[in-house]
N, CA, C and O atoms as a Tinker XYZ file with bonds, in Angstrom:
   288  protein
     1  N     -8.860000   -3.541000   -3.832000    73     2
     2  CA    -9.212000   -2.849000   -5.032000    64     1     3
     3  C     -8.974000   -3.815000   -6.178000    63     2     4     5
     4  O     -7.977000   -4.536000   -6.181000    81     3
     5  N     -9.874000   -3.840000   -7.153000    73     3     6
     6  CA    -9.795000   -4.757000   -8.268000    64     5     7
     7  C     -9.952000   -3.978000   -9.564000    63     6     8     9
     8  O    -10.966000   -3.314000   -9.773000    81     7
     9  N     -8.949000   -4.058000  -10.436000    73     7    10
    10  CA    -9.018000   -3.444000  -11.758000    64     9    11
    11  C     -9.002000   -4.564000  -12.787000    63    10    12    13
    12  O     -7.967000   -4.827000  -13.398000    81    11
    13  N    -10.137000   -5.228000  -12.985000    73    11    14
    14  CA   -10.190000   -6.320000  -13.938000    64    13    15
    15  C     -9.349000   -7.492000  -13.460000    63    14    16    17
    16  O     -9.705000   -8.150000  -12.483000    81    15
    17  N     -8.246000   -7.759000  -14.129000    73    15    18
    18  CA    -7.387000   -8.877000  -13.777000    64    17    19
    19  C     -6.352000   -8.533000  -12.713000    63    18    20    21
    20  O     -5.688000   -9.427000  -12.187000    81    19
    21  N     -6.205000   -7.252000  -12.390000    73    19    22
    22  CA    -5.220000   -6.824000  -11.392000    64    21    23
    23  C     -5.906000   -6.538000  -10.066000    63    22    24    25
    24  O     -6.958000   -5.900000  -10.023000    81    23
    25  N     -5.303000   -7.016000   -8.991000    73    23    26
    26  CA    -5.841000   -6.773000   -7.652000    64    25    27
    27  C     -4.772000   -6.123000   -6.799000    63    26    28    29
    28  O     -3.579000   -6.377000   -6.968000    81    27
    29  N     -5.216000   -5.276000   -5.876000    73    27    30
    30  CA    -4.328000   -4.543000   -4.992000    64    29    31
    31  C     -4.866000   -4.606000   -3.577000    63    30    32    33
    32  O     -6.078000   -4.605000   -3.363000    81    31
    33  N     -3.966000   -4.660000   -2.619000    73    31    34
    34  CA    -4.333000   -4.556000   -1.213000    64    33    35
    35  C     -3.967000   -3.166000   -0.724000    63    34    36    37
    36  O     -2.876000   -2.668000   -1.002000    81    35
    37  N     -4.896000   -2.535000    0.013000    73    35    38
    38  CA    -4.663000   -1.170000    0.487000    64    37    39
    39  C     -5.020000   -1.077000    1.963000    63    38    40    41
    40  O     -6.089000   -1.516000    2.385000    81    39
    41  N     -4.118000   -0.505000    2.733000    73    39    42
    42  CA    -4.332000   -0.212000    4.156000    64    41    43
    43  C     -4.125000    1.290000    4.315000    63    42    44    45
    44  O     -3.154000    1.839000    3.796000    81    43
    45  N     -5.028000    1.957000    5.026000    73    43    46
    46  CA    -4.935000    3.405000    5.205000    64    45    47
    47  C     -4.779000    3.714000    6.697000    63    46    48    49
    48  O     -5.550000    3.240000    7.532000    81    47
    49  N     -3.765000    4.517000    7.005000    73    47    50
    50  CA    -3.495000    4.928000    8.385000    64    49    51
    51  C     -3.380000    6.445000    8.426000    63    50    52    53
    52  O     -2.858000    7.044000    7.487000    81    51
    53  N     -3.852000    7.072000    9.483000    73    51    54
    54  CA    -3.813000    8.537000    9.590000    64    53    55
    55  C     -2.489000    9.051000   10.151000    63    54    56    57
    56  O     -2.214000   10.248000   10.069000    81    55
    57  N     -1.678000    8.183000   10.709000    73    55    58
    58  CA    -0.422000    8.581000   11.329000    64    57    59
    59  C      0.546000    9.197000   10.320000    63    58    60    61
    60  O      0.538000    8.838000    9.142000    81    59
    61  N      1.379000   10.126000   10.792000    73    59    62
    62  CA     2.404000   10.730000    9.940000    64    61    63
    63  C      3.694000    9.915000    9.938000    63    62    64    65
    64  O      4.610000   10.204000    9.169000    81    63
    65  N      3.768000    8.901000   10.793000    73    63    66
    66  CA     4.923000    8.003000   10.818000    64    65    67
    67  C      4.453000    6.591000   10.517000    63    66    68    69
    68  O      3.293000    6.250000   10.746000    81    67
    69  N      5.359000    5.777000   10.002000    73    67    70
    70  CA     5.030000    4.400000    9.635000    64    69    71
    71  C      5.559000    3.459000   10.703000    63    70    72    73
    72  O      6.724000    3.534000   11.094000    81    71
    73  N      4.701000    2.584000   11.165000    73    71    74
    74  CA     5.060000    1.583000   12.163000    64    73    75
    75  C      5.040000    0.200000   11.509000    63    74    76    77
    76  O      4.238000   -0.053000   10.610000    81    75
    77  N      5.919000   -0.689000   11.959000    73    75    78
    78  CA     5.965000   -2.050000   11.410000    64    77    79
    79  C      4.631000   -2.771000   11.549000    63    78    80    81
    80  O      4.265000   -3.565000   10.682000    81    79
    81  N      3.902000   -2.506000   12.629000    73    79    82
    82  CA     2.640000   -3.211000   12.835000    64    81    83
    83  C      1.594000   -2.841000   11.781000    63    82    84    85
    84  O      0.624000   -3.578000   11.599000    81    83
    85  N      1.770000   -1.728000   11.094000    73    83    86
    86  CA     0.838000   -1.338000   10.043000    64    85    87
    87  C      0.839000   -2.321000    8.875000    63    86    88    89
    88  O     -0.123000   -2.370000    8.109000    81    87
    89  N      1.903000   -3.102000    8.732000    73    87    90
    90  CA     2.023000   -4.036000    7.621000    64    89    91
    91  C      1.415000   -5.404000    7.921000    63    90    92    93
    92  O      1.317000   -6.241000    7.023000    81    91
    93  N      1.009000   -5.646000    9.159000    73    91    94
    94  CA     0.482000   -6.960000    9.535000    64    93    95
    95  C     -0.724000   -7.359000    8.692000    63    94    96    97
    96  O     -0.784000   -8.482000    8.191000    81    95
    97  N     -1.670000   -6.464000    8.533000    73    95    98
    98  CA    -2.862000   -6.765000    7.741000    64    97    99
    99  C     -2.542000   -6.976000    6.274000    63    98   100   101
   100  O     -3.112000   -7.857000    5.631000    81    99
   101  N     -1.629000   -6.171000    5.740000    73    99   102
   102  CA    -1.233000   -6.324000    4.338000    64   101   103
   103  C     -0.512000   -7.648000    4.104000    63   102   104   105
   104  O     -0.738000   -8.304000    3.088000    81   103
   105  N      0.354000   -8.044000    5.035000    73   103   106
   106  CA     1.054000   -9.323000    4.914000    64   105   107
   107  C      0.052000  -10.476000    4.933000    63   106   108   109
   108  O      0.140000  -11.405000    4.130000    81   107
   109  N     -0.891000  -10.401000    5.855000    73   107   110
   110  CA    -1.920000  -11.440000    5.955000    64   109   111
   111  C     -2.744000  -11.509000    4.667000    63   110   112   113
   112  O     -2.980000  -12.594000    4.135000    81   111
   113  N     -3.176000  -10.360000    4.174000    73   111   114
   114  CA    -3.987000  -10.323000    2.968000    64   113   115
   115  C     -3.200000  -10.810000    1.752000    63   114   116   117
   116  O     -3.759000  -11.482000    0.885000    81   115
   117  N     -1.923000  -10.483000    1.682000    73   115   118
   118  CA    -1.076000  -10.941000    0.585000    64   117   119
   119  C     -1.011000  -12.468000    0.552000    63   118   120   121
   120  O     -1.123000  -13.074000   -0.514000    81   119
   121  N     -0.833000  -13.079000    1.703000    73   119   122
   122  CA    -0.774000  -14.535000    1.781000    64   121   123
   123  C     -2.125000  -15.175000    1.474000    63   122   124   125
   124  O     -2.192000  -16.175000    0.759000    81   123
   125  N     -3.188000  -14.609000    2.006000    73   123   126
   126  CA    -4.524000  -15.159000    1.833000    64   125   127
   127  C     -5.010000  -15.039000    0.389000    63   126   128   129
   128  O     -5.587000  -15.982000   -0.152000    81   127
   129  N     -4.783000  -13.896000   -0.226000    73   127   130
   130  CA    -5.312000  -13.617000   -1.554000    64   129   131
   131  C     -4.367000  -13.997000   -2.687000    63   130   132   133
   132  O     -4.759000  -13.996000   -3.854000    81   131
   133  N     -3.118000  -14.323000   -2.342000    73   131   134
   134  CA    -2.086000  -14.623000   -3.332000    64   133   135
   135  C     -1.746000  -13.416000   -4.198000    63   134   136   137
   136  O     -1.264000  -13.570000   -5.320000    81   135
   137  N     -1.995000  -12.212000   -3.678000    73   135   138
   138  CA    -1.589000  -10.980000   -4.344000    64   137   139
   139  C     -0.156000  -10.695000   -3.927000    63   138   140   141
   140  O      0.157000  -10.721000   -2.737000    81   139
   141  N      0.712000  -10.426000   -4.883000    73   139   142
   142  CA     2.120000  -10.175000   -4.577000    64   141   143
   143  C      2.304000   -8.924000   -3.732000    63   142   144   145
   144  O      1.511000   -7.986000   -3.810000    81   143
   145  N      3.349000   -8.920000   -2.931000    73   143   146
   146  CA     3.607000   -7.778000   -2.054000    64   145   147
   147  C      3.837000   -6.487000   -2.831000    63   146   148   149
   148  O      3.602000   -5.398000   -2.307000    81   147
   149  N      4.293000   -6.599000   -4.078000    73   147   150
   150  CA     4.495000   -5.399000   -4.896000    64   149   151
   151  C      3.179000   -4.695000   -5.220000    63   150   152   153
   152  O      3.189000   -3.546000   -5.663000    81   151
   153  N      2.049000   -5.367000   -5.004000    73   151   154
   154  CA     0.730000   -4.780000   -5.220000    64   153   155
   155  C      0.014000   -4.450000   -3.908000    63   154   156   157
   156  O     -1.207000   -4.297000   -3.879000    81   155
   157  N      0.782000   -4.344000   -2.832000    73   155   158
   158  CA     0.244000   -3.957000   -1.531000    64   157   159
   159  C      0.655000   -2.516000   -1.237000    63   158   160   161
   160  O      1.806000   -2.133000   -1.444000    81   159
   161  N     -0.300000   -1.728000   -0.754000    73   159   162
   162  CA    -0.074000   -0.305000   -0.517000    64   161   163
   163  C     -0.496000    0.083000    0.887000    63   162   164   165
   164  O     -1.595000   -0.245000    1.336000    81   163
   165  N      0.387000    0.782000    1.570000    73   163   166
   166  CA     0.077000    1.411000    2.848000    64   165   167
   167  C      0.017000    2.910000    2.584000    63   166   168   169
   168  O      1.020000    3.517000    2.209000    81   167
   169  N     -1.135000    3.497000    2.776000    73   167   170
   170  CA    -1.312000    4.933000    2.599000    64   169   171
   171  C     -1.318000    5.555000    3.991000    63   170   172   173
   172  O     -2.027000    5.088000    4.882000    81   171
   173  N     -0.518000    6.619000    4.175000    73   171   174
   174  CA    -0.379000    7.202000    5.511000    64   173   175
   175  C     -0.348000    8.726000    5.425000    63   174   176   177
   176  O     -0.312000    9.286000    4.330000    81   175
   177  N     -0.362000    9.389000    6.562000    73   175   178
   178  CA    -0.447000   10.838000    6.626000    64   177   179
   179  C      0.867000   11.575000    6.506000    63   178   180   181
   180  O      0.892000   12.797000    6.655000    81   179
   181  N      1.957000   10.883000    6.245000    73   179   182
   182  CA     3.271000   11.513000    6.115000    64   181   183
   183  C      3.480000   12.165000    4.761000    63   182   184   185
   184  O      2.524000   12.413000    4.027000    81   183
   185  N      4.736000   12.442000    4.435000    73   183   186
   186  CA     5.060000   13.207000    3.228000    64   185   187
   187  C      5.801000   12.427000    2.149000    63   186   188   189
   188  O      5.814000   12.862000    0.997000    81   187
   189  N      6.416000   11.297000    2.471000    73   187   190
   190  CA     7.300000   10.603000    1.536000    64   189   191
   191  C      6.704000    9.292000    1.039000    63   190   192   193
   192  O      6.055000    8.571000    1.797000    81   191
   193  N      6.929000    8.984000   -0.239000    73   191   194
   194  CA     6.625000    7.665000   -0.783000    64   193   195
   195  C      7.884000    6.817000   -0.657000    63   194   196   197
   196  O      8.995000    7.326000   -0.803000    81   195
   197  N      7.713000    5.523000   -0.385000    73   195   198
   198  CA     8.873000    4.642000   -0.268000    64   197   199
   199  C      8.421000    3.193000   -0.422000    63   198   200   201
   200  O      7.246000    2.913000   -0.660000    81   199
   201  N      9.373000    2.288000   -0.283000    73   199   202
   202  CA     9.102000    0.849000   -0.233000    64   201   203
   203  C      9.566000    0.349000    1.117000    63   202   204   205
   204  O     10.602000    0.773000    1.629000    81   203
   205  N      8.790000   -0.558000    1.691000    73   203   206
   206  CA     9.148000   -1.154000    2.973000    64   205   207
   207  C      8.556000   -2.556000    3.003000    63   206   208   209
   208  O      7.393000   -2.740000    2.644000    81   207
   209  N      9.320000   -3.529000    3.415000    73   207   210
   210  CA     8.864000   -4.926000    3.427000    64   209   211
   211  C      8.385000   -5.367000    2.041000    63   210   212   213
   212  O      7.464000   -6.175000    1.923000    81   211
   213  N      9.011000   -4.834000    1.007000    73   211   214
   214  CA     8.640000   -5.104000   -0.389000    64   213   215
   215  C      7.238000   -4.618000   -0.733000    63   214   216   217
   216  O      6.656000   -5.058000   -1.724000    81   215
   217  N      6.695000   -3.721000    0.073000    73   215   218
   218  CA     5.385000   -3.132000   -0.170000    64   217   219
   219  C      5.543000   -1.636000   -0.383000    63   218   220   221
   220  O      6.567000   -1.053000   -0.026000    81   219
   221  N      4.544000   -1.030000   -0.956000    73   219   222
   222  CA     4.568000    0.399000   -1.273000    64   221   223
   223  C      4.012000    1.209000   -0.108000    63   222   224   225
   224  O      2.943000    0.900000    0.417000    81   223
   225  N      4.734000    2.232000    0.288000    73   223   226
   226  CA     4.279000    3.171000    1.309000    64   225   227
   227  C      4.034000    4.487000    0.588000    63   226   228   229
   228  O      4.952000    5.068000    0.010000    81   227
   229  N      2.787000    4.954000    0.626000    73   227   230
   230  CA     2.376000    6.109000   -0.157000    64   229   231
   231  C      1.842000    7.205000    0.758000    63   230   232   233
   232  O      0.984000    6.961000    1.606000    81   231
   233  N      2.357000    8.404000    0.575000    73   231   234
   234  CA     1.853000    9.562000    1.305000    64   233   235
   235  C      0.474000    9.938000    0.782000    63   234   236   237
   236  O      0.220000    9.892000   -0.422000    81   235
   237  N     -0.412000   10.309000    1.701000    73   235   238
   238  CA    -1.741000   10.767000    1.291000    64   237   239
   239  C     -1.618000   11.941000    0.320000    63   238   240   241
   240  O     -2.411000   12.058000   -0.615000    81   239
   241  N     -0.632000   12.806000    0.537000    73   239   242
   242  CA    -0.422000   13.963000   -0.334000    64   241   243
   243  C      0.022000   13.568000   -1.732000    63   242   244   245
   244  O     -0.185000   14.323000   -2.681000    81   243
   245  N      0.635000   12.386000   -1.875000    73   243   246
   246  CA     1.146000   11.930000   -3.169000    64   245   247
   247  C      0.382000   10.733000   -3.703000    63   246   248   249
   248  O      0.926000    9.940000   -4.472000    81   247
   249  N     -0.865000   10.597000   -3.306000    73   247   250
   250  CA    -1.611000    9.383000   -3.646000    64   249   251
   251  C     -1.786000    9.209000   -5.156000    63   250   252   253
   252  O     -1.786000    8.081000   -5.649000    81   251
   253  N     -1.934000   10.295000   -5.883000    73   251   254
   254  CA    -2.114000   10.151000   -7.327000    64   253   255
   255  C     -0.865000    9.560000   -7.978000    63   254   256   257
   256  O     -0.958000    8.585000   -8.724000    81   255
   257  N      0.298000   10.140000   -7.703000    73   255   258
   258  CA     1.532000    9.645000   -8.310000    64   257   259
   259  C      1.926000    8.272000   -7.778000    63   258   260   261
   260  O      2.500000    7.468000   -8.512000    81   259
   261  N      1.630000    7.998000   -6.528000    73   259   262
   262  CA     2.061000    6.748000   -5.918000    64   261   263
   263  C      1.154000    5.570000   -6.142000    63   262   264   265
   264  O      1.626000    4.433000   -6.172000    81   263
   265  N     -0.140000    5.799000   -6.301000    73   263   266
   266  CA    -1.084000    4.685000   -6.415000    64   265   267
   267  C     -1.895000    4.743000   -7.697000    63   266   268   269
   268  O     -1.907000    3.784000   -8.468000    81   267
   269  N     -2.563000    5.841000   -7.929000    73   267   270
   270  CA    -3.482000    5.924000   -9.062000    64   269   271
   271  C     -2.733000    5.782000  -10.387000    63   270   272   273
   272  O     -3.134000    4.981000  -11.232000    81   271
   273  N     -1.685000    6.520000  -10.579000    73   271   274
   274  CA    -0.922000    6.445000  -11.831000    64   273   275
   275  C     -0.319000    5.070000  -12.036000    63   274   276   277
   276  O     -0.249000    4.595000  -13.169000    81   275
   277  N      0.119000    4.417000  -10.963000    73   275   278
   278  CA     0.711000    3.077000  -11.049000    64   277   279
   279  C     -0.315000    2.034000  -11.434000    63   278   280   281
   280  O      0.026000    1.072000  -12.123000    81   279
   281  N     -1.563000    2.190000  -11.013000    73   279   282
   282  CA    -2.563000    1.147000  -11.201000    64   281   283
   283  C     -3.370000    1.282000  -12.485000    63   282   284   285
   284  O     -4.136000    0.379000  -12.821000    81   283
   285  N     -3.217000    2.391000  -13.212000    73   283   286
   286  CA    -3.989000    2.523000  -14.458000    64   285   287
   287  C     -3.141000    2.236000  -15.664000    63   286   288
   288  O     -3.630000    2.300000  -16.792000    81   287
């Protein structure tokens, strides 16, 4: 996702639990694109927002507060 000068990496998973392997693509993209890990988001089917591996884990139910509000 690109908002002018700001770029974000987003991975979407349907699982209600977070697995370490879900971050592999985000880690790769962070290194390749030079986007900081603080701008990487894993969106999943669970209920809680958190940070993991210095990346953002966002519940699909809380996507507005966790991603949209942060990026505008």
